[in-house]
N, C-alpha and C positions, 0 to 999 in steps of 0.2 A: 682644894680652894678654888681651882679653875672651874670645876663642875658647878660650884655654888654661884660663881660669877655669871656663867652663861645662863643658868636657870633664872637668875634675877633679871638679866638683860632681856631674855626672851619674854618673860612675863611683861616687862615694860613695853616691848614692841607690840606684842599681840593684844595688849590691853586697849589699844585704839581700834580694835576690830578690823584688821586688814581684810578687805572683802574678797579679793581673789584667793587669798590663802585659805580662808574658811571654806569657800566654795570648792576649791581644789581637793579639800579633804572630805567634804560631805556631799557635794553635788547640789547643795541648796544654799540659799542666801540667808545670812544671819540678819535678824531683825533688831535685836538690841542686846547689850551686855547685861547679865544678871550678876548680883552680888556673889562673889566666889569665896567669901568667908563662910565656912560651914560650921554649925554649932556642934560642939562635942564637950567632953569634960574639959578639954582645952581647945581653943579655936584651931581649926584646920583649914588651910587655904588651898583651893584648887587653882591650877594655872589659868584655866579659862572655862567659863560656863556661859553659853549663849542660848537665848530663846530664838528658835529658827522660824522661818516664814510659815511653816505648817504647825506652829505652836508646840513642836517637839523641843527637847532640850539636847544640846550638844555639849559634851564635856571633853575637854582636851587636857592631857597631861604631857609635858615635855620631859624627855629623859635623855641625859647626855652620856650615860654609862649603862651597862647591862646589870640589872638588879634582879636577883632570883626571887625576891619578895614582891615584885611588881604586881602579879595577879591579886595578891591580898590587899595591896595598897589601892588598886583600882576598885576592888569590891567594896572596900571601906568608903571610898568616894561615892560609889553608886548608892549605897544605903543612905548616906548623909544627904545626897542630892534628892533622892526620893522622899526622904523624910521632910526636907525643907520645902520642896516645890510641888510635891504630890502629883508628879507627871507620870503618865503611863508609858510614854515613849521617850526613852533616854538613850542616846547614842554616845558611846565612850570610845575615844581613840587615845592610845598612848603613842606619841610621835617620837621616834628615836632620832636624835640629832648628833649622835656620836660618830666618830670616824672609823672605829673598829667595827667588825662585822656584828650584825644584830643576832643575839643568841638568847633573848628572853622568851619565856612562855607567855601565852595570852589567854590561858584558861585555868580553871580549877576543876578537877575531876575527882571528887571524893564520893564516898558511898552515899552521903546524905546532902551533898552540895554540888551542883553543876553551875558553873558560871563562866562566861566568856566575854571578851572585849576585843576591839579591833587594835591591831598592832601594826604600825607602818613605819617605814624608814623614810625620812625626809628626802633622801637622795632619789627616791622613786617619784617624787612630785615633778610635774611638768614645769621646768624652770621658765620656759618662755612666757607662760601665763603670768607668772609673778614679775618677771623682768619688764613685761609690757604693761603692767598695771599702772594706773594713775597714782596709786598710793606709794610713797617712798618706803613705808614699812614693808610692803610686799617685796619691793626691790631689795631691801636689806636682808630679808629672810631668804631670798633666793641664793645667797652665798652659801647656805647650808645644803642646797640641792646639788645634784650631779650636773654641773654646768658644762655644756659641750663646747661653747664658744667663749672662752674665758676673756679674750681681748674685747669682744663686743660687750660683755657684761661690765667689765671695768670701765669702758668708755661711757656706758649708760649711767653708771653710778657717779662717775666724775662729773658728767654734765648736770646731773641732778644736784649734786653737792655744791657746785659752783653757783647755782641759783639761790641758795639759802643765805640768810644773814649769818654773821660770824658765830653767834651763840648757838643757833640751831645746827650749823655745820659741824661745830665741835662735838655737839651731843650725838649726832648721827655717826660721825667718824668713830667715836668711842664704841658705839653699839656695833658698828661694822667690824672693827678690829677685834672686839670680844668674840664675835661669831667666827671670824676668819681663822682664829687659832685652831679651830676644829677641822679645818680643811688645809692641811700642811702644803699640798701641791699648789694651791692658789694663794696661800697666805703671804709668802715672801714677795711675790709679784704685786699683789694688791696693796700691801702696806707701802712698798717702794713707790708705786705710782701715786697713791693718795698723798703721801708725804711730799713728793716732788711737785705734783700737779695741782693739788687742791689746797693744802695747808698754807702755802705762801700767798694765796689770794685772800686779801682782807677787805677789798672794796667791791661792792656789788655795783658794777658799772651802770646797769640799766636803771637803778634806783638812785644813783648819785646825782644830786642837783647840779654840781659843778660840771659833770660830764654832759648833762642835758643842755646846760647853758653853752657849753663849748660847741655842741652840735649846731646851735643857732648862730653863733658868732664866728664860726670857723675853727678848725682844729687847733691852730697855733694859739689863738686867743683863749680858747677853752683851757688849754694846758696851762697857760699863764695864770688862770684864775683858780687853780687848785689841783689839777691833775698833772703830775710830772710825766714827762715823756718816757722816762725810764720805767714807770709803772705800766704804761701801755705796752712798751716793748716786752716787758716780762710776761704779760698776758699773751702777747702774740707768740712768744717762744713756747709757752705752755700748750697753746692750741696747735702749734706746729708739731710738737712732740706727740700730741694725741692723734695726729694723722689728718687734721682738717686741711682742706685746700685753701688757697688764698681767698677765693670767692666766699667760702664758708666763714673764714676768719673775719673778713671785712663785714659780713652780715651780722655776725655775733657781736662785734665791737662797734657797729654802726659807723663804720668808716667807708669812704669810697676807695676803690682800688688804687687810685693815684696816690692818695695819702698813705695807704698801706705800703705801696712800693717805696715811697720816700722814707718811711720809717725803717723798712728792711734794708735800704741802701745805707742808711746811717749806721747800721750794724756792722757793715763791711769796712 
């Protein structure tokens, strides 16, 4: 059941065509998504089919466990893609996202049939490119890579999640948790930090009209018009736990250092 869940979630994330992710796999830029429902006696859906900048086709399948029949599955996809799009240049990659060692074959070598596809482990992808991407989908996918600096990755993710409205934040947190299960070493720390530092935040300060009004009329007056002092204190505590300095906290919350110091004194 968990394998089915991660496959569905991965399809959902990559369906928005994360640019850095595609380029890290192929070395080329994707131009547009193609319909991945392939005709057969019954419909067969590929995980991702992309028309690339050189008009070749890139087909990606995501695999969360070792499947001895993977070469035959990939060959079936190849033939269906060729039949539908009539392209001479088709690149296929099976991307392994499981935590156990990769043990699948990537070729068929029979007397009357020779076939081969690319087989990659997602942990071999350069995480820094995905983490530094402008697309949140790329950052979410990075959790499946071999992350060297886990603390930095978590801080980046938390900072991005805080920027989102509540509905989008919940959606991305679900996707992140779904992937994190396959990285046990990172999983417990990531879930703990997300639950403690992100999920309690329900107000997007920079877009809140009462907060903007409070900036114009003074901190105390602004608090009286809708923002409770305790809510701001809670956000200050979260940012402190994330390791931000007083100067960085003041900048993020649009406070001056004097007002921030006053709020911190009230805590004591």
